[in-house]
N, C-alpha and C positions, 0 to 999 in steps of 0.2 A: 467524570471530567470530560471525556470525549463526547458524551451525549450532549452536553451544553455547547461544546465546540461545533458539532454537526448542526445543532439547531440554529446557531448564528449564521452558519454557511447557507442554510436553507433560506433564511430571511434575506441574506445578501444576494442570493441568486434570483430571488423573485423581484427585486427592485427594478431591474431593467424591463421586465415584462409590463409592470404597471406604469412605469415612467415613460420610456421611449416608445412603447407600443401605443400608449394613449395619446402622446403628443403628435403622432403622425397625422391624425385627423382624417385619414382616408383609408379605403380598403387596399390591402396588399395581397397578391396571390400567396398561396400557402408557404412557399419557400423563398420569397423574394427578400433579400437583406435590406435593412435600413441604409440608404445611401447618403453619405455625407458629401456635399458639394465640394469639388476641388480635389477629391481623393479617388484615384483609380481603383475600381473594384476588381480584385483578383479572384479567380476561380468562382464566378458568381453562381454557377450551378453545382458546386462541389457537394452541397448537402442534399441535392436532388437524388443522388445515387442511393439505390436501395441497399447495396452491399459494397463495402470497401475493405481493402487490405492495406496493411502497413507494418511498421515495426517500431520498437521503442528501445532506448538505451537509458540507463540511469544509475544514480548512486543512492546508497541507503546506509542507515545505521540500524543494527539490531540491538534490542534491549530485552530485559527479562524482569518479570515481577515474581518475587520469591516469597513464599509463605513458609515459615519455619515449621519443623516437625513438632507435634504436640508433646512427645515424650523424649525430647532431647534438650540438653543444656547447651548444645552447640548449634550454630545457625549460619546461614549464608545470605548473601545479597548480591545484587548486580554490581559488577566492576566497571572498569573504563569501557567506553564505547569505541568501536573500530569501524571504519568505513568499509562498505562492500560494493559489489557491482551486480547489475542485473541487465539482461537483454531479453526481449520478448517479441513475439509476433502480435499482430492486431487483426482481428476479424470483427468488423463493425456492421451491425444490422440496424437500419433506421426503422423505428417503430412508428413514431409520430413526428410532427414538426419539431418538438422539443425533447424527444426521448429516444435514445439509442440503447441497444443491447450490445455489449462488448465482451469478447472472449480474448484473453491475453496470455496464451501459452508461452512459457519461457523457462529460464533458469535464473536462480537467485543465489549468489555466492557471498558468504560472509561468516561472521563469528560473534559469539557473545562471551563475555568474561564473567565468571562466577567467583566471588570471594567467600572463603570459608573462615569463620572466626570463632573464638571461644576457647581455643587452644592455640596451637601454632597456626599463624595466619598463612593461608594458602590461596592461590588464585589459579583457576583452571580455565582454559580457553575451550569453549564448546563450539566447535565448527559446524557450519551448516552448508550443505550443497543441495538446495531445493530444486526439484522440478515442480513447476506450478502451472495452474490453469485457472486464474481468476475469472469469474463471471460477474459482470458489473452492469449496472444501469447508469447511463450518462444523461443527466438532466441539464439541458442547454437553455440559456437565456436567448433573447433576440440577438441576431447578428447585427452589429453596427459597423458598417463599412467592412474592414478586414479583421475585426476582432469579435470574439464571442466567448464570454465566460461560461463556465459550467461547473456542476457538482458531479461527483462520482460516488457510488455506494454499491456494495454487494458482498459476495463471499469468495474465499480463495482456498481451495484445497492445495496442500503442498506436501510433497513426499521428499523426505530427507535421505539422501544417499549416504550421508555420513552421520548417522544417528548416535554413534558412540565416539566420545572424545576424551582425550586424556589417557593416563596410564594407571593401571592398578597399583603400580609402585608408589604413586602419589594419590591422585583421586581420578577415577574414571566416572564420567557422567554420561549415562545412556538415556536418550530421550525417545519418545514415540516416533517411529519413522513417518507416520501419516498424521498430519495436523490440519485443522480447519481454522480459518481466520475470517473475521468480518472486517470490512474495509470501508473507509470513507475519506473523502478529500475534495479538493477543488483545483481549478486551473483555468487557463485561458488558451483558446485556439487562435492562432494567427494565420490568416490566409495569405500565402505568398504567391508569386506569379505561377509556379509550377507544382506546388504541393501545399498541404496544410501542416503547420508546426504546432503541436500541442505541448504546453508547459504545465506540468501537473505536480502538485504536492499531495501526498496521500499517507495515511496511517493505516496499519494493519495489526489487529489485536487477536491473539489466540483465544479460541472458545473454551478450551478445557485444559486439564493438567497434562503438560507435555513430558513430565518426568516418568521414566520407567524404573530406573534404579540408580543407586550410587554404589560404587565398589572401590575399596581401598584396602590394600594389604598393610600399609604402614600407618594409616590413620583411620582405624575402624570407628572411632568416635563420631566421624562425620557422615556415617552411612545413613543416619536418620535426620541429618541437619536440615533437609528440605522436605516439607510436607506437600507443597504444591508449587509447580513451576509453570508460568504462563509466558509465552514469547510475544514480542511485538516488534514491528519493523516500521521505520519511518523513511519514506522514499521521495526522491526528486527525480522525475522522469521526463524525457523529451520523446514525443511521438511524431513520426513522419508518416503522413497518409496522403 
């Protein structure tokens, strides 16, 4: 499903290149924005800088994809979604006119809810306190006045400082502390008088099985209820550069 979503985003991103770039009808220096008459051009040389720093703040929800165990009559699934918070730094390296390499080290705090059914219905909150360092490519369209759409894609290693959640008296879910995610999304950069504001929507999907084990003293029937657990995160972030 997300492959089709990312394909549509790629087509959307390429439209300004073929449209606005072709309509100009004249040569433009490498980084000169398309100027719209009557609009003041903010930070016209912002994208000329080879290296930039900044920071980001955002909200997200964490979800989980659960595959039941093959030898269990009991199973589990994702429960209700809870909002979380993220803060990160930004290190941006310009590679070409339309392509940047970005590293976004930061912290991501949140939780996922797992529901166990088949016997007594139980719900466990699996907390996450990630230290992360996503490495992403940013594909930018032409800048039109003070607006520039973009696509983002890459990988994100995350280390969970709270990989064990719940209680053995009910159900304890222990996940792998180190996880790898692939990411993709889109957004728009707005060039303001003193800085650039990036508005970004992004999805992050786990690459492998995040489950290490399930422990329960009172409900041993649920110990094999999950065969494979994959995490995902959906984020809305504001970047200041």
